[in-house]
A tleap script that builds the chain and sets N, CA, C and O, in Angstrom:
source leaprc.protein.ff14SB
mol = sequence {
  NMET ALA LYS SER VAL LEU PHE ALA LEU ILE
  ILE VAL SER GLY GLN THR ALA PHE GLY ALA
  SER TRP ASP GLY ASN GLU ILE LEU ARG TYR
  CYS GLY ARG ALA LEU GLU ASP PRO MET THR
  LEU SER SER ALA GLN SER MET LYS THR PHE
  MET CYS MET GLY TYR VAL THR GLY THR VAL
  ASP SER ILE ASP THR PHE TYR GLY THR SER
  SER SER SER LYS PRO LYS PRO PHE CYS LEU
  PRO GLU GLY GLY VAL GLU ARG VAL HIE VAL
  VAL ARG ALA LEU LEU LYS TRP LEU LYS SER
  ASN PRO ASP LYS LEU SER TRP VAL ALA PRO
  ASP ILE ILE LYS GLN ALA LEU ALA ASP ALA
  PHE PRO CYS CLYS
}
set mol.1.N position { 99.028 105.064 61.197 }
set mol.1.CA position { 99.238 106.018 62.264 }
set mol.1.C position { 99.943 105.357 63.445 }
set mol.1.O position { 100.911 105.905 63.973 }
set mol.2.N position { 99.467 104.185 63.863 }
set mol.2.CA position { 100.070 103.491 64.998 }
set mol.2.C position { 101.528 103.142 64.708 }
set mol.2.O position { 102.380 103.222 65.593 }
set mol.3.N position { 101.813 102.749 63.444 }
set mol.3.CA position { 103.192 102.433 63.087 }
set mol.3.C position { 104.070 103.677 63.160 }
set mol.3.O position { 105.229 103.601 63.567 }
set mol.4.N position { 103.517 104.823 62.765 }
set mol.4.CA position { 104.277 106.076 62.823 }
set mol.4.C position { 104.617 106.452 64.262 }
set mol.4.O position { 105.736 106.868 64.562 }
set mol.5.N position { 103.638 106.300 65.138 }
set mol.5.CA position { 103.860 106.622 66.549 }
set mol.5.C position { 104.892 105.671 67.143 }
set mol.5.O position { 105.791 106.107 67.862 }
set mol.6.N position { 104.777 104.385 66.853 }
set mol.6.CA position { 105.727 103.406 67.360 }
set mol.6.C position { 107.124 103.709 66.841 }
set mol.6.O position { 108.089 103.664 67.603 }
set mol.7.N position { 107.243 104.014 65.560 }
set mol.7.CA position { 108.538 104.340 64.981 }
set mol.7.C position { 109.132 105.579 65.643 }
set mol.7.O position { 110.319 105.605 65.968 }
set mol.8.N position { 108.301 106.608 65.844 }
set mol.8.CA position { 108.785 107.834 66.499 }
set mol.8.C position { 109.257 107.541 67.915 }
set mol.8.O position { 110.274 108.076 68.355 }
set mol.9.N position { 108.526 106.697 68.626 }
set mol.9.CA position { 108.913 106.344 69.991 }
set mol.9.C position { 110.253 105.615 70.008 }
set mol.9.O position { 111.092 105.875 70.870 }
set mol.10.N position { 110.453 104.721 69.077 }
set mol.10.CA position { 111.713 103.986 68.998 }
set mol.10.C position { 112.862 104.938 68.686 }
set mol.10.O position { 113.930 104.844 69.292 }
set mol.11.N position { 112.648 105.845 67.750 }
set mol.11.CA position { 113.688 106.810 67.381 }
set mol.11.C position { 114.018 107.719 68.556 }
set mol.11.O position { 115.189 107.910 68.885 }
set mol.12.N position { 113.001 108.275 69.183 }
set mol.12.CA position { 113.220 109.207 70.295 }
set mol.12.C position { 113.857 108.488 71.474 }
set mol.12.O position { 114.791 109.007 72.086 }
set mol.13.N position { 113.361 107.297 71.799 }
set mol.13.CA position { 113.886 106.597 72.971 }
set mol.13.C position { 115.283 106.056 72.723 }
set mol.13.O position { 116.013 105.801 73.681 }
set mol.14.N position { 115.668 105.876 71.501 }
set mol.14.CA position { 116.987 105.357 71.189 }
set mol.14.C position { 118.091 106.382 71.352 }
set mol.14.O position { 119.264 106.053 71.177 }
set mol.15.N position { 117.747 107.603 71.681 }
set mol.15.CA position { 118.747 108.654 71.766 }
set mol.15.C position { 119.528 108.610 73.065 }
set mol.15.O position { 120.626 109.163 73.137 }
set mol.16.N position { 119.001 107.977 74.076 }
set mol.16.CA position { 119.713 107.830 75.332 }
set mol.16.C position { 119.964 106.352 75.541 }
set mol.16.O position { 119.034 105.547 75.480 }
set mol.17.N position { 121.205 105.988 75.785 }
set mol.17.CA position { 121.558 104.584 75.937 }
set mol.17.C position { 120.872 103.986 77.161 }
set mol.17.O position { 120.655 104.672 78.160 }
set mol.18.N position { 120.537 102.717 77.073 }
set mol.18.CA position { 119.930 102.024 78.196 }
set mol.18.C position { 120.899 102.062 79.369 }
set mol.18.O position { 122.086 101.770 79.221 }
set mol.19.N position { 120.383 102.423 80.521 }
set mol.19.CA position { 121.215 102.490 81.709 }
set mol.19.C position { 121.922 103.823 81.881 }
set mol.19.O position { 122.460 104.104 82.952 }
set mol.20.N position { 121.928 104.643 80.847 }
set mol.20.CA position { 122.552 105.966 80.956 }
set mol.20.C position { 121.511 106.942 81.476 }
set mol.20.O position { 120.366 106.950 81.024 }
set mol.21.N position { 121.913 107.748 82.413 }
set mol.21.CA position { 120.977 108.699 82.996 }
set mol.21.C position { 120.958 109.983 82.186 }
set mol.21.O position { 121.969 110.396 81.618 }
set mol.22.N position { 119.811 110.594 82.146 }
set mol.22.CA position { 119.708 111.911 81.532 }
set mol.22.C position { 120.487 112.897 82.378 }
set mol.22.O position { 120.816 112.624 83.533 }
set mol.23.N position { 120.780 114.058 81.786 }
set mol.23.CA position { 121.316 115.180 82.549 }
set mol.23.C position { 120.345 116.344 82.355 }
set mol.23.O position { 119.276 116.174 81.768 }
set mol.24.N position { 120.715 117.518 82.844 }
set mol.24.CA position { 119.822 118.664 82.734 }
set mol.24.C position { 119.504 119.052 81.308 }
set mol.24.O position { 118.401 119.515 81.019 }
set mol.25.N position { 120.464 118.868 80.410 }
set mol.25.CA position { 120.224 119.180 79.003 }
set mol.25.C position { 119.163 118.269 78.403 }
set mol.25.O position { 118.323 118.710 77.619 }
set mol.26.N position { 119.208 116.987 78.781 }
set mol.26.CA position { 118.193 116.046 78.303 }
set mol.26.C position { 116.823 116.402 78.873 }
set mol.26.O position { 115.813 116.311 78.175 }
set mol.27.N position { 116.790 116.805 80.136 }
set mol.27.CA position { 115.517 117.208 80.730 }
set mol.27.C position { 114.935 118.371 79.928 }
set mol.27.O position { 113.755 118.355 79.579 }
set mol.28.N position { 115.749 119.365 79.640 }
set mol.28.CA position { 115.256 120.513 78.873 }
set mol.28.C position { 114.829 120.088 77.470 }
set mol.28.O position { 113.831 120.577 76.939 }
set mol.29.N position { 115.584 119.188 76.889 }
set mol.29.CA position { 115.271 118.728 75.527 }
set mol.29.C position { 113.919 118.016 75.472 }
set mol.29.O position { 113.130 118.233 74.552 }
set mol.30.N position { 113.663 117.168 76.462 }
set mol.30.CA position { 112.424 116.396 76.461 }
set mol.30.C position { 111.268 117.089 77.173 }
set mol.30.O position { 110.108 116.878 76.820 }
set mol.31.N position { 111.569 117.899 78.155 }
set mol.31.CA position { 110.515 118.511 78.968 }
set mol.31.C position { 110.278 119.985 78.655 }
set mol.31.O position { 109.346 120.587 79.188 }
set mol.32.N position { 111.094 120.561 77.814 }
set mol.32.CA position { 111.042 121.996 77.567 }
set mol.32.C position { 109.695 122.535 77.139 }
set mol.32.O position { 109.370 123.687 77.423 }
set mol.33.N position { 108.908 121.721 76.460 }
set mol.33.CA position { 107.593 122.180 75.997 }
set mol.33.C position { 106.455 121.399 76.655 }
set mol.33.O position { 105.319 121.429 76.179 }
set mol.34.N position { 106.759 120.709 77.734 }
set mol.34.CA position { 105.768 119.850 78.397 }
set mol.34.C position { 104.620 120.622 79.022 }
set mol.34.O position { 103.564 120.046 79.281 }
set mol.35.N position { 104.799 121.904 79.268 }
set mol.35.CA position { 103.751 122.692 79.904 }
set mol.35.C position { 102.823 123.353 78.896 }
set mol.35.O position { 101.841 123.991 79.272 }
set mol.36.N position { 103.136 123.199 77.619 }
set mol.36.CA position { 102.307 123.803 76.574 }
set mol.36.C position { 101.070 122.953 76.295 }
set mol.36.O position { 101.008 121.782 76.670 }
set mol.37.N position { 100.106 123.551 75.642 }
set mol.37.CA position { 98.899 122.836 75.243 }
set mol.37.C position { 99.301 121.703 74.301 }
set mol.37.O position { 99.870 121.969 73.242 }
set mol.38.N position { 99.022 120.449 74.655 }
set mol.38.CA position { 99.444 119.327 73.818 }
set mol.38.C position { 98.867 119.370 72.399 }
set mol.38.O position { 99.430 118.777 71.479 }
set mol.39.N position { 97.772 120.056 72.232 }
set mol.39.CA position { 97.153 120.137 70.898 }
set mol.39.C position { 97.982 121.001 69.944 }
set mol.39.O position { 97.792 120.939 68.729 }
set mol.40.N position { 98.900 121.804 70.486 }
set mol.40.CA position { 99.719 122.678 69.637 }
set mol.40.C position { 101.068 122.062 69.296 }
set mol.40.O position { 101.841 122.653 68.542 }
set mol.41.N position { 101.363 120.889 69.837 }
set mol.41.CA position { 102.666 120.267 69.634 }
set mol.41.C position { 102.671 119.331 68.434 }
set mol.41.O position { 101.651 118.729 68.099 }
set mol.42.N position { 103.816 119.216 67.797 }
set mol.42.CA position { 103.978 118.254 66.709 }
set mol.42.C position { 103.984 116.845 67.301 }
set mol.42.O position { 104.082 116.676 68.516 }
set mol.43.N position { 103.881 115.856 66.450 }
set mol.43.CA position { 103.917 114.466 66.917 }
set mol.43.C position { 105.232 114.168 67.627 }
set mol.43.O position { 105.247 113.521 68.674 }
set mol.44.N position { 106.336 114.644 67.053 }
set mol.44.CA position { 107.644 114.394 67.654 }
set mol.44.C position { 107.749 115.068 69.021 }
set mol.44.O position { 108.278 114.479 69.964 }
set mol.45.N position { 107.252 116.288 69.131 }
set mol.45.CA position { 107.321 116.986 70.414 }
set mol.45.C position { 106.384 116.341 71.425 }
set mol.45.O position { 106.706 116.281 72.611 }
set mol.46.N position { 105.237 115.860 70.980 }
set mol.46.CA position { 104.326 115.143 71.878 }
set mol.46.C position { 105.003 113.905 72.446 }
set mol.46.O position { 104.854 113.606 73.630 }
set mol.47.N position { 105.746 113.183 71.615 }
set mol.47.CA position { 106.456 111.991 72.079 }
set mol.47.C position { 107.512 112.374 73.110 }
set mol.47.O position { 107.682 111.677 74.110 }
set mol.48.N position { 108.220 113.475 72.876 }
set mol.48.CA position { 109.210 113.933 73.847 }
set mol.48.C position { 108.536 114.278 75.174 }
set mol.48.O position { 109.062 113.980 76.246 }
set mol.49.N position { 107.376 114.906 75.087 }
set mol.49.CA position { 106.636 115.271 76.291 }
set mol.49.C position { 106.206 114.022 77.062 }
set mol.49.O position { 106.314 113.984 78.287 }
set mol.50.N position { 105.720 113.005 76.355 }
set mol.50.CA position { 105.336 111.755 77.015 }
set mol.50.C position { 106.548 111.107 77.681 }
set mol.50.O position { 106.453 110.602 78.800 }
set mol.51.N position { 107.684 111.122 76.991 }
set mol.51.CA position { 108.897 110.547 77.569 }
set mol.51.C position { 109.326 111.333 78.799 }
set mol.51.O position { 109.751 110.747 79.795 }
set mol.52.N position { 109.218 112.650 78.738 }
set mol.52.CA position { 109.540 113.505 79.875 }
set mol.52.C position { 108.693 113.134 81.072 }
set mol.52.O position { 109.213 112.885 82.159 }
set mol.53.N position { 107.394 113.098 80.873 }
set mol.53.CA position { 106.478 112.807 81.974 }
set mol.53.C position { 106.748 111.419 82.557 }
set mol.53.O position { 106.717 111.236 83.774 }
set mol.54.N position { 107.011 110.453 81.692 }
set mol.54.CA position { 107.308 109.103 82.170 }
set mol.54.C position { 108.616 109.041 82.947 }
set mol.54.O position { 108.696 108.411 84.002 }
set mol.55.N position { 109.632 109.697 82.417 }
set mol.55.CA position { 110.936 109.688 83.083 }
set mol.55.C position { 110.849 110.370 84.444 }
set mol.55.O position { 111.314 109.832 85.450 }
set mol.56.N position { 110.258 111.543 84.466 }
set mol.56.CA position { 110.158 112.298 85.719 }
set mol.56.C position { 109.306 111.540 86.732 }
set mol.56.O position { 109.678 111.434 87.901 }
set mol.57.N position { 108.173 111.016 86.294 }
set mol.57.CA position { 107.298 110.261 87.190 }
set mol.57.C position { 108.022 109.052 87.770 }
set mol.57.O position { 107.964 108.807 88.975 }
set mol.58.N position { 108.699 108.302 86.917 }
set mol.58.CA position { 109.430 107.131 87.390 }
set mol.58.C position { 110.527 107.488 88.372 }
set mol.58.O position { 110.725 106.794 89.369 }
set mol.59.N position { 111.238 108.565 88.094 }
set mol.59.CA position { 112.318 108.989 88.986 }
set mol.59.C position { 111.770 109.447 90.334 }
set mol.59.O position { 112.289 109.070 91.384 }
set mol.60.N position { 110.719 110.262 90.296 }
set mol.60.CA position { 110.113 110.739 91.549 }
set mol.60.C position { 109.578 109.564 92.356 }
set mol.60.O position { 109.804 109.487 93.564 }
set mol.61.N position { 108.876 108.656 91.705 }
set mol.61.CA position { 108.347 107.491 92.418 }
set mol.61.C position { 109.469 106.651 93.012 }
set mol.61.O position { 109.350 106.169 94.139 }
set mol.62.N position { 110.556 106.470 92.270 }
set mol.62.CA position { 111.679 105.675 92.766 }
set mol.62.C position { 112.317 106.323 93.988 }
set mol.62.O position { 112.581 105.651 94.985 }
set mol.63.N position { 112.563 107.619 93.910 }
set mol.63.CA position { 113.171 108.327 95.044 }
set mol.63.C position { 112.240 108.271 96.251 }
set mol.63.O position { 112.666 107.962 97.364 }
set mol.64.N position { 110.963 108.575 96.016 }
set mol.64.CA position { 109.988 108.591 97.111 }
set mol.64.C position { 109.849 107.214 97.749 }
set mol.64.O position { 109.775 107.101 98.973 }
set mol.65.N position { 109.814 106.178 96.934 }
set mol.65.CA position { 109.695 104.819 97.451 }
set mol.65.C position { 110.943 104.412 98.224 }
set mol.65.O position { 110.843 103.815 99.297 }
set mol.66.N position { 112.114 104.730 97.688 }
set mol.66.CA position { 113.361 104.370 98.366 }
set mol.66.C position { 113.407 104.969 99.764 }
set mol.66.O position { 113.681 104.268 100.738 }
set mol.67.N position { 113.139 106.256 99.858 }
set mol.67.CA position { 113.220 106.898 101.168 }
set mol.67.C position { 112.048 106.522 102.076 }
set mol.67.O position { 112.155 106.596 103.300 }
set mol.68.N position { 110.945 106.123 101.478 }
set mol.68.CA position { 109.778 105.767 102.279 }
set mol.68.C position { 109.800 104.351 102.805 }
set mol.68.O position { 109.165 104.062 103.819 }
set mol.69.N position { 110.523 103.450 102.132 }
set mol.69.CA position { 110.476 102.044 102.527 }
set mol.69.C position { 111.816 101.471 102.942 }
set mol.69.O position { 111.870 100.373 103.496 }
set mol.70.N position { 112.889 102.184 102.688 }
set mol.70.CA position { 114.200 101.625 103.019 }
set mol.70.C position { 114.546 101.910 104.481 }
set mol.70.O position { 113.879 102.686 105.165 }
set mol.71.N position { 115.582 101.274 104.916 }
set mol.71.CA position { 116.051 101.535 106.271 }
set mol.71.C position { 117.129 102.617 106.248 }
set mol.71.O position { 117.968 102.702 107.144 }
set mol.72.N position { 117.084 103.436 105.207 }
set mol.72.CA position { 118.058 104.512 105.071 }
set mol.72.C position { 117.966 105.462 106.262 }
set mol.72.O position { 116.877 105.840 106.695 }
set mol.73.N position { 119.108 105.829 106.769 }
set mol.73.CA position { 119.124 106.773 107.887 }
set mol.73.C position { 119.043 108.216 107.383 }
set mol.73.O position { 118.934 109.154 108.174 }
set mol.74.N position { 119.095 108.378 106.082 }
set mol.74.CA position { 118.999 109.720 105.514 }
set mol.74.C position { 117.537 110.172 105.488 }
set mol.74.O position { 116.643 109.372 105.212 }
set mol.75.N position { 117.299 111.444 105.774 }
set mol.75.CA position { 115.919 111.942 105.714 }
set mol.75.C position { 115.442 112.052 104.266 }
set mol.75.O position { 116.244 112.169 103.340 }
set mol.76.N position { 114.131 112.013 104.093 }
set mol.76.CA position { 113.561 112.184 102.752 }
set mol.76.C position { 114.010 113.534 102.192 }
set mol.76.O position { 113.994 114.532 102.911 }
set mol.77.N position { 114.405 113.577 100.933 }
set mol.77.CA position { 114.864 114.839 100.364 }
set mol.77.C position { 113.734 115.818 100.052 }
set mol.77.O position { 113.957 117.026 99.978 }
set mol.78.N position { 112.529 115.297 99.870 }
set mol.78.CA position { 111.375 116.153 99.593 }
set mol.78.C position { 110.136 115.475 100.144 }
set mol.78.O position { 110.114 114.263 100.356 }
set mol.79.N position { 109.105 116.275 100.372 }
set mol.79.CA position { 107.844 115.745 100.889 }
set mol.79.C position { 106.701 116.277 100.021 }
set mol.79.O position { 106.316 117.443 100.114 }
set mol.80.N position { 106.181 115.402 99.190 }
set mol.80.CA position { 105.064 115.796 98.342 }
set mol.80.C position { 103.828 116.013 99.210 }
set mol.80.O position { 103.714 115.420 100.283 }
set mol.81.N position { 102.908 116.852 98.759 }
set mol.81.CA position { 101.686 117.077 99.542 }
set mol.81.C position { 100.943 115.764 99.812 }
set mol.81.O position { 101.059 114.807 99.047 }
set mol.82.N position { 100.191 115.733 100.893 }
set mol.82.CA position { 99.489 114.534 101.347 }
set mol.82.C position { 98.680 113.859 100.235 }
set mol.82.O position { 98.733 112.636 100.104 }
set mol.83.N position { 97.955 114.606 99.456 }
set mol.83.CA position { 97.129 114.027 98.401 }
set mol.83.C position { 97.869 113.806 97.102 }
set mol.83.O position { 97.257 113.444 96.097 }
set mol.84.N position { 99.168 114.014 97.101 }
set mol.84.CA position { 99.958 113.883 95.879 }
set mol.84.C position { 100.014 115.203 95.125 }
set mol.84.O position { 99.501 116.223 95.586 }
set mol.85.N position { 100.630 115.166 93.991 }
set mol.85.CA position { 100.781 116.367 93.178 }
set mol.85.C position { 100.716 115.952 91.707 }
set mol.85.O position { 101.215 114.889 91.335 }
set mol.86.N position { 100.113 116.775 90.892 }
set mol.86.CA position { 100.010 116.454 89.468 }
set mol.86.C position { 101.381 116.529 88.814 }
set mol.86.O position { 102.220 117.348 89.191 }
set mol.87.N position { 101.595 115.668 87.835 }
set mol.87.CA position { 102.876 115.635 87.130 }
set mol.87.C position { 103.280 116.994 86.585 }
set mol.87.O position { 104.454 117.363 86.625 }
set mol.88.N position { 102.314 117.731 86.080 }
set mol.88.CA position { 102.628 119.019 85.470 }
set mol.88.C position { 103.243 119.967 86.491 }
set mol.88.O position { 104.099 120.778 86.139 }
set mol.89.N position { 102.821 119.877 87.750 }
set mol.89.CA position { 103.389 120.738 88.794 }
set mol.89.C position { 104.831 120.336 89.110 }
set mol.89.O position { 105.679 121.185 89.385 }
set mol.90.N position { 105.090 119.046 89.067 }
set mol.90.CA position { 106.457 118.566 89.287 }
set mol.90.C position { 107.356 119.042 88.151 }
set mol.90.O position { 108.459 119.529 88.396 }
set mol.91.N position { 106.893 118.906 86.912 }
set mol.91.CA position { 107.691 119.341 85.761 }
set mol.91.C position { 107.882 120.851 85.795 }
set mol.91.O position { 108.962 121.344 85.471 }
set mol.92.N position { 106.856 121.585 86.181 }
set mol.92.CA position { 106.983 123.040 86.293 }
set mol.92.C position { 108.061 123.414 87.313 }
set mol.92.O position { 108.883 124.293 87.053 }
set mol.93.N position { 108.061 122.748 88.469 }
set mol.93.CA position { 109.073 123.010 89.499 }
set mol.93.C position { 110.468 122.637 88.990 }
set mol.93.O position { 111.446 123.330 89.267 }
set mol.94.N position { 110.542 121.559 88.258 }
set mol.94.CA position { 111.812 121.091 87.703 }
set mol.94.C position { 112.374 122.088 86.693 }
set mol.94.O position { 113.553 122.438 86.754 }
set mol.95.N position { 111.537 122.546 85.766 }
set mol.95.CA position { 111.990 123.503 84.756 }
set mol.95.C position { 112.368 124.839 85.387 }
set mol.95.O position { 113.338 125.473 84.973 }
set mol.96.N position { 111.607 125.262 86.378 }
set mol.96.CA position { 111.918 126.504 87.088 }
set mol.96.C position { 113.282 126.392 87.764 }
set mol.96.O position { 114.087 127.322 87.708 }
set mol.97.N position { 113.534 125.260 88.397 }
set mol.97.CA position { 114.808 125.048 89.079 }
set mol.97.C position { 115.961 125.072 88.078 }
set mol.97.O position { 116.997 125.682 88.340 }
set mol.98.N position { 115.788 124.417 86.942 }
set mol.98.CA position { 116.852 124.391 85.936 }
set mol.98.C position { 117.143 125.785 85.386 }
set mol.98.O position { 118.300 126.131 85.146 }
set mol.99.N position { 116.094 126.584 85.188 }
set mol.99.CA position { 116.309 127.948 84.696 }
set mol.99.C position { 117.032 128.799 85.732 }
set mol.99.O position { 117.792 129.700 85.376 }
set mol.100.N position { 116.801 128.520 86.997 }
set mol.100.CA position { 117.471 129.259 88.068 }
set mol.100.C position { 118.877 128.737 88.349 }
set mol.100.O position { 119.676 129.416 88.994 }
set mol.101.N position { 119.178 127.541 87.867 }
set mol.101.CA position { 120.465 126.902 88.146 }
set mol.101.C position { 121.108 126.342 86.873 }
set mol.101.O position { 121.381 125.144 86.807 }
set mol.102.N position { 121.353 127.182 85.862 }
set mol.102.CA position { 121.899 126.665 84.608 }
set mol.102.C position { 123.287 126.033 84.762 }
set mol.102.O position { 123.710 125.248 83.912 }
set mol.103.N position { 123.980 126.367 85.823 }
set mol.103.CA position { 125.300 125.778 86.064 }
set mol.103.C position { 125.198 124.312 86.494 }
set mol.103.O position { 126.215 123.624 86.587 }
set mol.104.N position { 123.990 123.833 86.755 }
set mol.104.CA position { 123.783 122.452 87.197 }
set mol.104.C position { 123.300 121.537 86.067 }
set mol.104.O position { 122.930 120.391 86.320 }
set mol.105.N position { 123.300 122.029 84.828 }
set mol.105.CA position { 122.802 121.236 83.700 }
set mol.105.C position { 123.587 119.942 83.497 }
set mol.105.O position { 123.060 118.988 82.924 }
set mol.106.N position { 124.811 119.893 83.946 }
set mol.106.CA position { 125.620 118.691 83.766 }
set mol.106.C position { 125.340 117.624 84.822 }
set mol.106.O position { 125.800 116.490 84.685 }
set mol.107.N position { 124.598 117.966 85.869 }
set mol.107.CA position { 124.242 116.975 86.895 }
set mol.107.C position { 123.396 115.871 86.253 }
set mol.107.O position { 122.719 116.102 85.252 }
set mol.108.N position { 123.441 114.691 86.828 }
set mol.108.CA position { 122.558 113.621 86.352 }
set mol.108.C position { 121.128 113.956 86.754 }
set mol.108.O position { 120.887 114.559 87.800 }
set mol.109.N position { 120.203 113.563 85.924 }
set mol.109.CA position { 118.799 113.948 86.101 }
set mol.109.C position { 118.212 113.558 87.457 }
set mol.109.O position { 117.507 114.374 88.051 }
set mol.110.N position { 118.465 112.356 87.976 }
set mol.110.CA position { 117.877 112.049 89.286 }
set mol.110.C position { 118.318 113.029 90.382 }
set mol.110.O position { 117.524 113.383 91.254 }
set mol.111.N position { 119.575 113.462 90.337 }
set mol.111.CA position { 120.042 114.443 91.321 }
set mol.111.C position { 119.364 115.791 91.126 }
set mol.111.O position { 119.029 116.475 92.093 }
set mol.112.N position { 119.165 116.164 89.870 }
set mol.112.CA position { 118.473 117.429 89.566 }
set mol.112.C position { 117.035 117.357 90.066 }
set mol.112.O position { 116.551 118.279 90.723 }
set mol.113.N position { 116.365 116.271 89.754 }
set mol.113.CA position { 114.963 116.116 90.156 }
set mol.113.C position { 114.848 116.129 91.674 }
set mol.113.O position { 113.961 116.780 92.227 }
set mol.114.N position { 115.740 115.412 92.350 }
set mol.114.CA position { 115.713 115.364 93.810 }
set mol.114.C position { 115.913 116.763 94.406 }
set mol.114.O position { 115.199 117.148 95.332 }
set mol.115.N position { 116.879 117.522 93.878 }
set mol.115.CA position { 117.145 118.849 94.422 }
set mol.115.C position { 116.027 119.830 94.086 }
set mol.115.O position { 115.638 120.640 94.927 }
set mol.116.N position { 115.509 119.761 92.863 }
set mol.116.CA position { 114.414 120.655 92.467 }
set mol.116.C position { 113.188 120.431 93.335 }
set mol.116.O position { 112.526 121.386 93.741 }
set mol.117.N position { 112.886 119.179 93.617 }
set mol.117.CA position { 111.723 118.883 94.456 }
set mol.117.C position { 111.992 119.197 95.918 }
set mol.117.O position { 111.074 119.574 96.645 }
set mol.118.N position { 113.230 119.051 96.359 }
set mol.118.CA position { 113.570 119.437 97.730 }
set mol.118.C position { 113.340 120.933 97.928 }
set mol.118.O position { 112.889 121.365 98.988 }
set mol.119.N position { 113.652 121.710 96.905 }
set mol.119.CA position { 113.432 123.160 96.973 }
set mol.119.C position { 111.943 123.509 96.874 }
set mol.119.O position { 111.458 124.407 97.564 }
set mol.120.N position { 111.227 122.787 96.008 }
set mol.120.CA position { 109.809 123.089 95.782 }
set mol.120.C position { 108.891 122.492 96.848 }
set mol.120.O position { 107.859 123.077 97.177 }
set mol.121.N position { 109.261 121.337 97.385 }
set mol.121.CA position { 108.429 120.622 98.348 }
set mol.121.C position { 109.269 120.199 99.563 }
set mol.121.O position { 109.462 119.008 99.804 }
set mol.122.N position { 109.761 121.173 100.317 }
set mol.122.CA position { 110.622 120.811 101.463 }
set mol.122.C position { 109.829 120.083 102.551 }
set mol.122.O position { 108.632 120.309 102.733 }
set mol.123.N position { 110.525 119.216 103.254 }
set mol.123.CA position { 109.899 118.538 104.385 }
set mol.123.C position { 109.922 119.498 105.566 }
set mol.123.O position { 110.896 120.217 105.789 }
set mol.124.N position { 108.841 119.491 106.305 }
set mol.124.CA position { 108.733 120.433 107.431 }
set mol.124.C position { 109.058 119.768 108.737 }
set mol.124.O position { 109.017 120.412 109.785 }
savepdb mol mol.pdb
quit
């Protein structure tokens, strides 16, 4: 079982080149079923969901950290609630934004995530 999971992870993760950013299509491909009950997903879809959550979490943390600790003169693009927010809520906001903005599917994923969260969690 562990070998099967490892093999699936290698296959799924090998689909995007190292250093290449996802775009909106990749987000939909990996995150499209992330809001469903994990018990109803196939092993392959579960792996995509884990990759989605990891990618989105890493991107959000990177953006939040950059704007929170850098000497950037640019304002933070989004402001998460004081106590944080569950990953599922971030993915829900992201998928909602993509469905409302299908013309932006070609944008790189970090830009999509930043804009989706700016719309969902604006700074006051």
